[in-house]
N, C-alpha and C positions, 0 to 999 in steps of 0.2 A: 393503202391501195389507192391508185389513181384511175379515173375513167380512161378507157382506151380512146385514142383519137378517132374521129369520125370516119369509119369505113363500114363495109358491109359485114355486120357482126350478128351473132345470134341474139334474138330478143324474146323475152317471155310474153306469151299470149295469155296464160292463165296459171294460177296455182290453186290447188284444192287440197286442203288437209282433211284426212278421213280418220276419225278416232276408231281404231280397230278394237281396242280393249281399254277399259279403265276400271279400277277399284281403288280402295284406300291406299294400296301399296305401290301401284304402278299404273302407267298409262302407255299405250303404244299408239303412235300417230304415224300414218303413212302420208307423206307430203308429196302429192302428185303435182307435176307441172307439165306444161305444154309450150313449145316454142312456136314462134311465127315462122312460116316458110319464107325462104329467100325470094321475095318479090319486090320489084319487077325484074328479077334476074333468074329466070327459070333454069339457065344453064349452070348456075353455080350449085354444086351438090349440097344438100342439107347435111348437117353434122350427124355422125353416128354415135358420138359420145361427147360429153362435155364435163368440165370441172365445176362442181357446185359447192357452195357454202350454204348450209342450212342453219339458221339461228332460231332459237325458241326462247322467249322471255315473257315475264309478266310484270305487273306493276309493283310487286313486292320485292323486286330486285333479283329474282331468279333469272339466270342466263345460262344457256347451253348452246354449243355449236358443234358441227361436224362437217368435215370436208370429205368429198368423194368424187371419183371419176365415174360418172353415171352413163350407162349404156342407154341409148335412145331407140325407141321403136315408134316409127311414124311420128317423130318429133316429140314423143312423150317419154317422160322418165319419172322416177320415184325414189325418194329417200325415206327410210324408216328411222324414227327416233323413239327411244324409250325414256320415260320420265319416272323418277322415283318419288314417292310421297306427293302425288300431284294435288294441286288445288282444284277442287271440284266446282262445277257450276250447278247452282240450285235454283228452283223457283223462288220467287219472293216469299219471305216468311219461313223458308226452310233452311236458308243459309245464304252465302255470298254468291254474287254473279261473277265469279272469277273467269277472266278471259286471258288467253295466251296469244301473243303476237308470233306469227310464223313468217319468217323472212327467208326468201331464196335469192341468192346472188350467183350469177353466172360469171365465171372467171376465166381469164387466159393469162397464165403466169400470175403476176401481181396486179394485173389490170382488171377493172370491173367492166364487164360487158353489159350487164343489165341487172336490175333488182326489182322485186315485187314482194309485197307483204299483205297479209290478211290476218284475221283473228279467228280463234276457235275456242270453244268451251268444252271442258271435259265432263261429260255427263253420260249416264246410261239410262235409257228409257225403255220400259216394257209396259204392255197392257195386261190386265189380269184376266180378260176373256175376250174372245173374238168379237162379241157383240157389243162390248163396252157398256153393258147394262149397269155395272157397278159404278161407272164413271170414276174409276180409280186408275191412275198411272203408278207404276213403280219407278221412282226416280232415285238412281244410285242405291237401289235396294230398299228404299223406304217408300211407304204408300203416300201418294199425294191425291187427296180426294177433291174432285172438281165440283164446286157448288154452283158456279155460274158459267154458262156457255154463251159466248158472244159471237154470233155469225157476222162475218165481215165480207160484204160484197164490194165490188170495185168502187162503187160510189161512196162507200163508207170509209175508205182507207185513210182519209185525212182526220178522222175522228180520234179522240184521245184513247190511249190504251187503258184497260182496267188496271186498278192499282194493286190488286191482291193476287197472290200466287195461287189461290184456289179458283181462279178464273181460267177459262180455256178459250182462246180465239180460234174459230173455225173459218178459214179463208175459203170462200166459195166463189164460183163462177169466173174465177181468174186466178192466175198465179201471183202471190203476194210480191210486192216490190222488195228490193234489197233494203230500202230504208225502213220498211215495216218490220222486217225480220231483225235488223240491227237494233231497232228500238226495243223489240221484245227481248233480245239478248241482254240488253243493258237493264231492262226493267224486271227481268225474271218472270216473264209471262210465257206459258206454254202455248204453242201453235200447232194446229192440225191443218195441213194443206190438202184440200180436196182437189182431185183431178177434174178440171172442168170438162163439161160436155163439149165435144168438138163438132162444129157444124158439118164438117166433112166426114165425120164418123171415124177419124183416125187420130185419137188423142195420144196414141203411143209415139207419134212423131215428135212430140214436145217433151216426152218424159226424160230422155237422156240429157237434154239441155237443162231442164229445170231441176233434175236431181243433182246434176253437177253444180248448179248455182246455189241450191238451198241446203244440201245435206250436211254441210259443215256448221250450220247454225245450231247452237245448243238449245235454242228455244223451240226447234222443230221436234215435236213430240211424236209425229207420225204422219202417214198419208191416209187419205180416205178415197175410196172409189165408189162412184154412184151405182145404183142397181141398174145395170144394162145387160143382164143375161150373160152370155158367153164372153162378151166384150169385157165385162167387169172382171171375170176370172182371168182373162188374158192380161189385162192391165195389172192386176194384183200380182200375178206371177212375174211379170216384167219388173215391177217395182221391187219385189223381193230379191230378184237377181241383180238389179242395178244398185240397190241400196239395202244390203243385208243387215244394216245396223238399226234402222228405224222400223217400228211395227206398221203393218198395213191393216186398216180397219175396213172390212168389206160390208159389214152390216151396221150402219151408223144410225143412231137415234134421230128422230125428228127431221129426217131427210136433210142432213148436213149439206149434201152436194147439190142442193137446189140451185 
């Protein structure tokens, strides 16, 4: 396939893989993608459907692909892929930090319109109780006891990550950078992202953007909301609706969300 000559063509703005289900036998991934609007040509209608190639591969030689004509809604589309006997992502000391590459290619005939790729880890995370008193996560159905909690404020982000999988990084007062989460993915370190206190009292305005950015990282063990009365309950509800995969901790120990 050859790139299409330079014309006004659909371009990818974002791809976001969401692990809908995973166990030892299978995994289901929804590969969401969004196109850029035709600008600065507002009179040119945006596409209603597009031909897409979805490729999934890992470093052990696994490769799978599927073609589909995808219907678009508000420039957004989705392809679902099912993997058999998936390689799981584990915290350090419990197993390998296996990652899959997800690539989406937009096509017109045999011509490539655009491509974008990202990585995703296949893991299932649960907490054993709402208050997290036991400091135990269930990772892929197995208990992972947390012995060390490392709060990371914005000024600490350049520090080294802890080396053991029984450590938990709690990102406070800001949303962690892509580099921080990617490093944790590779190192096998679990992360809890606290929802920062918003000076304007409207933290929900950032939730959609940040969930879209962080939810595909296997190192993300969950979200934490600070004790702010009814606002905390509102944020927790919104988090569960926008990201039904990861647990939400509403009653954190030692004021994580400081």
